[in-house]
C-alpha angles and dihedrals in degrees: 000000000000118000119209121197142146111249118225120219114208124213088259090059094250113142121226122195141146099278093043088056093047113105113255094240089059092048086060088070093056129097136175114278088253090056098257120141117258119236133185141210113209141167119251112247087349103185098044089042094053092048091048092050090050090051092046090061088067095043136077100256092215094064113112098245093043092050091049094050093047090051092049096052094043090053095041090239102122098110093042091052092050091049095051098041103042125069091201097052095038089066092061132084110256094248091049091046092059091049092048092052091053091047091050089055098043107031120106099242129063095202101075121118092247092050091049092048092052090046090056090057099040109017099167095046093046091046087058091048093048092046090057090050091051097045104033105018130264093271089066090071093059090044090056092049095046095044091053089047089053092047088061110030101032093047092049091046092051091054097050114118111273093238093052117101113233143147124195114224101185101267096016141050119223114214146137120293093249091061100045098094092046092051093044091053091049091051091050091049093049094046090056089051092052093043109033091184086076096057095106096038133096109242098181092110093046092068123053131202116209141157118255103185123078107250123236094254092056091047091052090050091052091047092050091049090051091050091050092050091048091049093049092048090051091050091050091052091052 
């Protein structure tokens, strides 16, 4: 059914609304009102990537750490690199690892184990992050990341054709499969406008296209498993 709500626009430009606040596992159960599967186009490791790109604008791109970070975000390999090169992060489940990296960037203190572990990998970048926390407060870091996110995703979303179905979910745009390539190209174009250092680079691996909705075959499998469990429970009772 249709959901009507009044979106809220934060000072950073990020848009909050009902579907954006809905847990991802619940969004899997959603489809377009016409029954079509929902898809999304999102940015790999969006918040760390946007902070890194903001930092790179102040750095000499040929420096070793800057070149490494640029390569990692262009290939979508940031989280994998952290996992394989840090003893602290390697001990974590992948989902927890991603959360720990975000907390290291956004938490108030610069003395946590996760902050220290990330500093060991990327000392100049993390020195910049921790300097902002010290001088302007830790909330400033998240504001920078979210405002850059809005400069890209909100602006692309606003310019989508009026007849095109779409929902912005912070660092992704939910849409129909037929529109995914169009939206991905628009996001790439806009990202290069916001970060001119990317003008000559291929950003195809930075943005991912994936299905959101559970497909019919998976639904049938779940239904069959529920029927089997119900049958076995009935047999056990008799």
